[in-house]
N, CA, C and O atoms as a GROMACS GRO file, in nm:
protein
  412
    1UNK      N    1   1.049  13.273  15.431
    1UNK     CA    2   1.168  13.241  15.356
    1UNK      C    3   1.149  13.091  15.330
    1UNK      O    4   1.094  13.019  15.412
    2UNK      N    5   1.195  13.049  15.219
    2UNK     CA    6   1.224  12.888  15.136
    2UNK      C    7   1.311  12.822  15.253
    2UNK      O    8   1.416  12.864  15.301
    3UNK      N    9   1.251  12.726  15.279
    3UNK     CA   10   1.334  12.573  15.308
    3UNK      C   11   1.445  12.532  15.202
    3UNK      O   12   1.422  12.536  15.082
    4UNK      N   13   1.560  12.493  15.252
    4UNK     CA   14   1.630  12.426  15.141
    4UNK      C   15   1.660  12.312  15.256
    4UNK      O   16   1.666  12.341  15.376
    5UNK      N   17   1.678  12.178  15.206
    5UNK     CA   18   1.744  12.043  15.234
    5UNK      C   19   1.870  12.047  15.191
    5UNK      O   20   1.873  12.071  15.070
    6UNK      N   21   2.006  12.032  15.251
    6UNK     CA   22   2.111  11.993  15.198
    6UNK      C   23   2.156  11.870  15.237
    6UNK      O   24   2.155  11.846  15.357
    7UNK      N   25   2.196  11.781  15.157
    7UNK     CA   26   2.241  11.646  15.192
    7UNK      C   27   2.378  11.614  15.156
    7UNK      O   28   2.396  11.609  15.034
    8UNK      N   29   2.465  11.594  15.220
    8UNK     CA   30   2.620  11.593  15.229
    8UNK      C   31   2.648  11.477  15.247
    8UNK      O   32   2.626  11.421  15.355
    9UNK      N   33   2.719  11.399  15.112
    9UNK     CA   34   2.775  11.214  15.124
    9UNK      C   35   2.904  11.266  15.159
    9UNK      O   36   2.974  11.353  15.107
   10UNK      N   37   2.918  11.186  15.265
   10UNK     CA   38   3.060  11.184  15.332
   10UNK      C   39   3.138  11.101  15.230
   10UNK      O   40   3.093  10.999  15.178
   11UNK      N   41   3.282  11.163  15.201
   11UNK     CA   42   3.399  11.061  15.112
   11UNK      C   43   3.424  10.954  15.203
   11UNK      O   44   3.458  10.986  15.317
   12UNK      N   45   3.412  10.815  15.170
   12UNK     CA   46   3.483  10.713  15.243
   12UNK      C   47   3.585  10.755  15.314
   12UNK      O   48   3.566  10.767  15.435
   13UNK      N   49   3.686  10.779  15.271
   13UNK     CA   50   3.822  10.783  15.368
   13UNK      C   51   3.782  10.968  15.477
   13UNK      O   52   3.857  11.066  15.481
   14UNK      N   53   3.692  10.959  15.521
   14UNK     CA   54   3.663  11.132  15.547
   14UNK      C   55   3.660  11.116  15.689
   14UNK      O   56   3.617  11.219  15.740
   15UNK      N   57   3.694  11.018  15.782
   15UNK     CA   58   3.676  11.024  15.899
   15UNK      C   59   3.757  11.083  15.985
   15UNK      O   60   3.734  11.105  16.104
   16UNK      N   61   3.874  11.114  15.912
   16UNK     CA   62   3.999  11.184  15.965
   16UNK      C   63   3.962  11.315  15.948
   16UNK      O   64   3.975  11.388  16.046
   17UNK      N   65   3.910  11.372  15.823
   17UNK     CA   66   3.854  11.496  15.820
   17UNK      C   67   3.759  11.561  15.915
   17UNK      O   68   3.763  11.675  15.962
   18UNK      N   69   3.662  11.454  15.938
   18UNK     CA   70   3.556  11.510  16.022
   18UNK      C   71   3.619  11.495  16.129
   18UNK      O   72   3.629  11.615  16.157
   19UNK      N   73   3.675  11.438  16.221
   19UNK     CA   74   3.764  11.454  16.336
   19UNK      C   75   3.831  11.591  16.360
   19UNK      O   76   3.812  11.677  16.445
   20UNK      N   77   3.922  11.581  16.253
   20UNK     CA   78   3.998  11.693  16.266
   20UNK      C   79   3.933  11.818  16.276
   20UNK      O   80   3.995  11.908  16.333
   21UNK      N   81   3.791  11.846  16.221
   21UNK     CA   82   3.746  11.969  16.179
   21UNK      C   83   3.628  12.034  16.269
   21UNK      O   84   3.589  12.149  16.282
   22UNK      N   85   3.579  11.881  16.338
   22UNK     CA   86   3.449  11.898  16.446
   22UNK      C   87   3.440  12.003  16.534
   22UNK      O   88   3.322  12.034  16.552
   23UNK      N   89   3.517  12.069  16.596
   23UNK     CA   90   3.513  12.134  16.672
   23UNK      C   91   3.466  12.310  16.572
   23UNK      O   92   3.369  12.386  16.579
   24UNK      N   93   3.555  12.310  16.512
   24UNK     CA   94   3.525  12.428  16.379
   24UNK      C   95   3.409  12.453  16.330
   24UNK      O   96   3.349  12.560  16.322
   25UNK      N   97   3.366  12.301  16.283
   25UNK     CA   98   3.229  12.240  16.238
   25UNK      C   99   3.084  12.356  16.338
   25UNK      O  100   3.006  12.445  16.308
   26UNK      N  101   3.124  12.275  16.462
   26UNK     CA  102   3.018  12.305  16.556
   26UNK      C  103   3.032  12.477  16.587
   26UNK      O  104   2.930  12.541  16.608
   27UNK      N  105   3.145  12.534  16.588
   27UNK     CA  106   3.139  12.649  16.605
   27UNK      C  107   3.065  12.729  16.502
   27UNK      O  108   2.991  12.820  16.538
   28UNK      N  109   3.088  12.688  16.336
   28UNK     CA  110   3.058  12.756  16.268
   28UNK      C  111   2.892  12.754  16.271
   28UNK      O  112   2.822  12.855  16.259
   29UNK      N  113   2.855  12.649  16.285
   29UNK     CA  114   2.667  12.581  16.283
   29UNK      C  115   2.626  12.698  16.395
   29UNK      O  116   2.555  12.787  16.349
   30UNK      N  117   2.664  12.712  16.548
   30UNK     CA  118   2.682  12.790  16.680
   30UNK      C  119   2.631  12.931  16.600
   30UNK      O  120   2.514  12.960  16.577
   31UNK      N  121   2.743  13.004  16.565
   31UNK     CA  122   2.792  13.158  16.498
   31UNK      C  123   2.696  13.166  16.378
   31UNK      O  124   2.731  13.277  16.337
   32UNK      N  125   2.630  13.140  16.319
   32UNK     CA  126   2.602  13.097  16.193
   32UNK      C  127   2.464  13.187  16.221
   32UNK      O  128   2.380  13.144  16.301
   33UNK      N  129   2.444  13.316  16.153
   33UNK     CA  130   2.297  13.345  16.118
   33UNK      C  131   2.188  13.309  16.066
   33UNK      O  132   2.076  13.361  16.061
   34UNK      N  133   2.244  13.188  16.018
   34UNK     CA  134   2.142  13.118  15.900
   34UNK      C  135   2.037  13.051  16.023
   34UNK      O  136   2.083  13.021  16.133
   35UNK      N  137   1.908  13.035  15.991
   35UNK     CA  138   1.819  12.941  16.069
   35UNK      C  139   1.820  12.816  15.995
   35UNK      O  140   1.783  12.779  15.883
   36UNK      N  141   1.895  12.744  16.131
   36UNK     CA  142   1.882  12.579  16.081
   36UNK      C  143   1.793  12.546  16.156
   36UNK      O  144   1.800  12.581  16.274
   37UNK      N  145   1.664  12.459  16.101
   37UNK     CA  146   1.567  12.405  16.136
   37UNK      C  147   1.573  12.281  16.173
   37UNK      O  148   1.486  12.228  16.242
   38UNK      N  149   1.695  12.209  16.122
   38UNK     CA  150   1.738  12.048  16.145
   38UNK      C  151   1.906  12.022  16.120
   38UNK      O  152   1.964  12.057  16.017
   39UNK      N  153   1.949  11.975  16.197
   39UNK     CA  154   2.060  11.944  16.181
   39UNK      C  155   2.112  11.825  16.211
   39UNK      O  156   2.058  11.779  16.312
   40UNK      N  157   2.221  11.734  16.151
   40UNK     CA  158   2.292  11.610  16.219
   40UNK      C  159   2.337  11.477  16.099
   40UNK      O  160   2.287  11.453  15.989
   41UNK      N  161   2.424  11.426  16.155
   41UNK     CA  162   2.511  11.342  16.086
   41UNK      C  163   2.440  11.223  16.024
   41UNK      O  164   2.352  11.159  16.083
   42UNK      N  165   2.476  11.202  15.923
   42UNK     CA  166   2.446  11.057  15.856
   42UNK      C  167   2.484  10.956  15.910
   42UNK      O  168   2.598  10.986  15.943
   43UNK      N  169   2.459  10.825  15.952
   43UNK     CA  170   2.509  10.734  16.001
   43UNK      C  171   2.433  10.583  15.939
   43UNK      O  172   2.320  10.543  15.911
   44UNK      N  173   2.589  10.527  15.938
   44UNK     CA  174   2.540  10.370  15.865
   44UNK      C  175   2.428  10.310  15.973
   44UNK      O  176   2.409  10.382  16.070
   45UNK      N  177   2.348  10.179  15.966
   45UNK     CA  178   2.270  10.075  16.052
   45UNK      C  179   2.314  10.106  16.126
   45UNK      O  180   2.244  10.175  16.201
   46UNK      N  181   2.442  10.088  16.161
   46UNK     CA  182   2.505  10.015  16.304
   46UNK      C  183   2.467  10.160  16.428
   46UNK      O  184   2.493  10.162  16.549
   47UNK      N  185   2.397  10.272  16.340
   47UNK     CA  186   2.416  10.408  16.438
   47UNK      C  187   2.511  10.482  16.469
   47UNK      O  188   2.494  10.602  16.494
   48UNK      N  189   2.629  10.422  16.472
   48UNK     CA  190   2.767  10.467  16.480
   48UNK      C  191   2.889  10.555  16.376
   48UNK      O  192   2.950  10.659  16.400
   49UNK      N  193   2.892  10.488  16.285
   49UNK     CA  194   2.999  10.534  16.159
   49UNK      C  195   2.909  10.660  16.095
   49UNK      O  196   2.791  10.633  16.074
   50UNK      N  197   2.939  10.748  16.072
   50UNK     CA  198   2.917  10.899  15.987
   50UNK      C  199   2.971  10.884  15.862
   50UNK      O  200   3.089  10.871  15.831
   51UNK      N  201   2.848  10.888  15.778
   51UNK     CA  202   2.860  10.899  15.657
   51UNK      C  203   2.815  11.055  15.557
   51UNK      O  204   2.802  11.084  15.438
   52UNK      N  205   2.808  11.095  15.637
   52UNK     CA  206   2.719  11.261  15.563
   52UNK      C  207   2.658  11.344  15.684
   52UNK      O  208   2.643  11.296  15.796
   53UNK      N  209   2.627  11.469  15.650
   53UNK     CA  210   2.544  11.538  15.703
   53UNK      C  211   2.445  11.573  15.657
   53UNK      O  212   2.437  11.567  15.534
   54UNK      N  213   2.334  11.622  15.730
   54UNK     CA  214   2.151  11.662  15.641
   54UNK      C  215   2.167  11.797  15.707
   54UNK      O  216   2.252  11.806  15.795
   55UNK      N  217   2.095  11.903  15.674
   55UNK     CA  218   2.044  12.006  15.723
   55UNK      C  219   1.933  12.097  15.631
   55UNK      O  220   1.929  12.102  15.508
   56UNK      N  221   1.840  12.172  15.731
   56UNK     CA  222   1.718  12.220  15.676
   56UNK      C  223   1.730  12.319  15.696
   56UNK      O  224   1.677  12.345  15.804
   57UNK      N  225   1.776  12.407  15.651
   57UNK     CA  226   1.803  12.570  15.631
   57UNK      C  227   1.679  12.664  15.594
   57UNK      O  228   1.600  12.655  15.501
   58UNK      N  229   1.688  12.746  15.686
   58UNK     CA  230   1.549  12.845  15.633
   58UNK      C  231   1.632  12.955  15.603
   58UNK      O  232   1.684  13.006  15.702
   59UNK      N  233   1.672  13.029  15.444
   59UNK     CA  234   1.703  13.101  15.417
   59UNK      C  235   1.630  13.163  15.303
   59UNK      O  236   1.525  13.113  15.262
   60UNK      N  237   1.700  13.306  15.234
   60UNK     CA  238   1.631  13.360  15.145
   60UNK      C  239   1.622  13.312  15.030
   60UNK      O  240   1.536  13.363  14.959
   61UNK      N  241   1.713  13.189  14.964
   61UNK     CA  242   1.750  13.178  14.850
   61UNK      C  243   1.822  13.064  14.848
   61UNK      O  244   1.839  13.010  14.957
   62UNK      N  245   1.875  13.006  14.740
   62UNK     CA  246   1.932  12.888  14.683
   62UNK      C  247   2.071  12.942  14.696
   62UNK      O  248   2.144  12.850  14.732
   63UNK      N  249   2.125  13.036  14.683
   63UNK     CA  250   2.264  13.101  14.676
   63UNK      C  251   2.284  13.110  14.819
   63UNK      O  252   2.390  13.051  14.843
   64UNK      N  253   2.226  13.161  14.940
   64UNK     CA  254   2.208  13.150  15.058
   64UNK      C  255   2.214  12.999  15.125
   64UNK      O  256   2.243  12.980  15.243
   65UNK      N  257   2.189  12.915  15.047
   65UNK     CA  258   2.195  12.773  15.144
   65UNK      C  259   2.272  12.715  15.088
   65UNK      O  260   2.281  12.599  15.128
   66UNK      N  261   2.386  12.762  14.945
   66UNK     CA  262   2.476  12.783  14.878
   66UNK      C  263   2.594  12.808  14.970
   66UNK      O  264   2.685  12.730  14.996
   67UNK      N  265   2.577  12.915  15.007
   67UNK     CA  266   2.704  13.013  15.080
   67UNK      C  267   2.705  12.944  15.198
   67UNK      O  268   2.812  12.886  15.218
   68UNK      N  269   2.593  12.925  15.313
   68UNK     CA  270   2.633  12.835  15.427
   68UNK      C  271   2.692  12.726  15.388
   68UNK      O  272   2.791  12.681  15.446
   69UNK      N  273   2.641  12.675  15.292
   69UNK     CA  274   2.713  12.481  15.314
   69UNK      C  275   2.874  12.489  15.268
   69UNK      O  276   2.960  12.426  15.329
   70UNK      N  277   2.907  12.590  15.132
   70UNK     CA  278   3.008  12.633  15.135
   70UNK      C  279   3.132  12.645  15.262
   70UNK      O  280   3.242  12.596  15.287
   71UNK      N  281   3.020  12.754  15.332
   71UNK     CA  282   3.105  12.815  15.462
   71UNK      C  283   3.178  12.753  15.584
   71UNK      O  284   3.268  12.778  15.664
   72UNK      N  285   3.061  12.631  15.543
   72UNK     CA  286   3.124  12.479  15.688
   72UNK      C  287   3.253  12.428  15.673
   72UNK      O  288   3.294  12.396  15.561
   73UNK      N  289   3.311  12.419  15.761
   73UNK     CA  290   3.469  12.419  15.791
   73UNK      C  291   3.466  12.247  15.714
   73UNK      O  292   3.558  12.198  15.648
   74UNK      N  293   3.360  12.195  15.740
   74UNK     CA  294   3.376  12.020  15.667
   74UNK      C  295   3.378  12.030  15.539
   74UNK      O  296   3.454  11.952  15.482
   75UNK      N  297   3.285  12.145  15.440
   75UNK     CA  298   3.295  12.140  15.336
   75UNK      C  299   3.426  12.213  15.270
   75UNK      O  300   3.457  12.173  15.158
   76UNK      N  301   3.506  12.317  15.329
   76UNK     CA  302   3.623  12.395  15.331
   76UNK      C  303   3.740  12.276  15.312
   76UNK      O  304   3.816  12.286  15.216
   77UNK      N  305   3.751  12.174  15.396
   77UNK     CA  306   3.818  12.063  15.380
   77UNK      C  307   3.807  11.913  15.332
   77UNK      O  308   3.858  11.806  15.368
   78UNK      N  309   3.723  11.949  15.244
   78UNK     CA  310   3.696  11.823  15.139
   78UNK      C  311   3.616  11.729  15.235
   78UNK      O  312   3.562  11.656  15.152
   79UNK      N  313   3.590  11.700  15.313
   79UNK     CA  314   3.489  11.642  15.382
   79UNK      C  315   3.393  11.551  15.324
   79UNK      O  316   3.376  11.434  15.358
   80UNK      N  317   3.318  11.630  15.215
   80UNK     CA  318   3.204  11.600  15.143
   80UNK      C  319   3.253  11.557  14.971
   80UNK      O  320   3.324  11.629  14.900
   81UNK      N  321   3.183  11.395  14.920
   81UNK     CA  322   3.207  11.379  14.807
   81UNK      C  323   3.121  11.468  14.753
   81UNK      O  324   3.162  11.548  14.669
   82UNK      N  325   3.014  11.466  14.787
   82UNK     CA  326   2.859  11.528  14.693
   82UNK      C  327   2.788  11.616  14.782
   82UNK      O  328   2.805  11.592  14.901
   83UNK      N  329   2.736  11.682  14.762
   83UNK     CA  330   2.639  11.804  14.807
   83UNK      C  331   2.541  11.812  14.717
   83UNK      O  332   2.555  11.824  14.596
   84UNK      N  333   2.392  11.804  14.808
   84UNK     CA  334   2.264  11.813  14.746
   84UNK      C  335   2.198  11.910  14.777
   84UNK      O  336   2.156  11.923  14.892
   85UNK      N  337   2.180  11.984  14.694
   85UNK     CA  338   2.088  12.105  14.774
   85UNK      C  339   1.952  12.133  14.675
   85UNK      O  340   1.950  12.158  14.554
   86UNK      N  341   1.804  12.116  14.802
   86UNK     CA  342   1.714  12.102  14.731
   86UNK      C  343   1.601  12.161  14.792
   86UNK      O  344   1.582  12.124  14.908
   87UNK      N  345   1.511  12.255  14.740
   87UNK     CA  346   1.393  12.304  14.765
   87UNK      C  347   1.325  12.191  14.864
   87UNK      O  348   1.310  12.072  14.837
   88UNK      N  349   1.289  12.258  14.984
   88UNK     CA  350   1.216  12.179  15.077
   88UNK      C  351   1.088  12.226  15.116
   88UNK      O  352   1.092  12.339  15.165
   89UNK      N  353   0.953  12.163  15.110
   89UNK     CA  354   0.860  12.185  15.147
   89UNK      C  355   0.753  12.124  15.268
   89UNK      O  356   0.655  12.051  15.247
   90UNK      N  357   0.799  12.175  15.400
   90UNK     CA  358   0.761  12.139  15.516
   90UNK      C  359   0.610  12.101  15.541
   90UNK      O  360   0.577  12.136  15.654
   91UNK      N  361   0.523  12.049  15.482
   91UNK     CA  362   0.378  12.037  15.474
   91UNK      C  363   0.361  12.011  15.613
   91UNK      O  364   0.263  12.076  15.651
   92UNK      N  365   0.413  11.944  15.707
   92UNK     CA  366   0.361  11.951  15.864
   92UNK      C  367   0.400  12.047  15.924
   92UNK      O  368   0.359  12.053  16.040
   93UNK      N  369   0.484  12.150  15.884
   93UNK     CA  370   0.463  12.259  15.967
   93UNK      C  371   0.539  12.229  16.109
   93UNK      O  372   0.480  12.265  16.211
   94UNK      N  373   0.638  12.179  16.119
   94UNK     CA  374   0.732  12.115  16.255
   94UNK      C  375   0.618  12.074  16.337
   94UNK      O  376   0.627  12.095  16.458
   95UNK      N  377   0.515  12.021  16.293
   95UNK     CA  378   0.429  11.877  16.409
   95UNK      C  379   0.436  11.760  16.328
   95UNK      O  380   0.455  11.758  16.206
   96UNK      N  381   0.419  11.645  16.417
   96UNK     CA  382   0.393  11.529  16.370
   96UNK      C  383   0.344  11.508  16.237
   96UNK      O  384   0.256  11.588  16.206
   97UNK      N  385   0.380  11.407  16.131
   97UNK     CA  386   0.321  11.437  15.981
   97UNK      C  387   0.184  11.354  15.988
   97UNK      O  388   0.090  11.384  15.913
   98UNK      N  389   0.176  11.248  16.081
   98UNK     CA  390   0.042  11.140  16.104
   98UNK      C  391   0.022  11.099  16.227
   98UNK      O  392   0.106  11.018  16.266
   99UNK      N  393  -0.061  11.127  16.302
   99UNK     CA  394  -0.133  11.094  16.408
   99UNK      C  395  -0.094  11.181  16.516
   99UNK      O  396  -0.056  11.295  16.490
  100UNK      N  397  -0.098  11.136  16.644
  100UNK     CA  398  -0.084  11.257  16.768
  100UNK      C  399   0.058  11.227  16.775
  100UNK      O  400   0.108  11.133  16.713
  101UNK      N  401   0.124  11.308  16.852
  101UNK     CA  402   0.287  11.307  16.869
  101UNK      C  403   0.301  11.203  16.990
  101UNK      O  404   0.229  11.208  17.089
  102UNK      N  405   0.421  11.090  16.968
  102UNK     CA  406   0.436  11.002  17.060
  102UNK      C  407   0.535  11.061  17.192
  102UNK      O  408   0.615  11.155  17.187
  103UNK      N  409   0.511  11.000  17.275
  103UNK     CA  410   0.557  11.018  17.372
  103UNK      C  411   0.662  10.945  17.428
  103UNK      O  412   0.706  10.975  17.538
   0.00000   0.00000   0.00000
């Protein structure tokens, strides 16, 4: 199945939405039948302030990636001001891209 990268930019005033729906968001991800290859928040350079989310999902098509994104409680409650869904080619096939693995 193809991979899709879902890049979600959080609203500047979105922290309260994130806080209020975090548990539901986590439950949604854990219960999802979608094969989530990578997921996590985007943060400011300070490593703390959340500014969005990124997912790489293995799904049959764009419609499935869109449905996965739309079903997330963060999306349903308006956390994101922009969601960009792009087909993604993993040329590394899950291995380190350059050189030996780092320990």
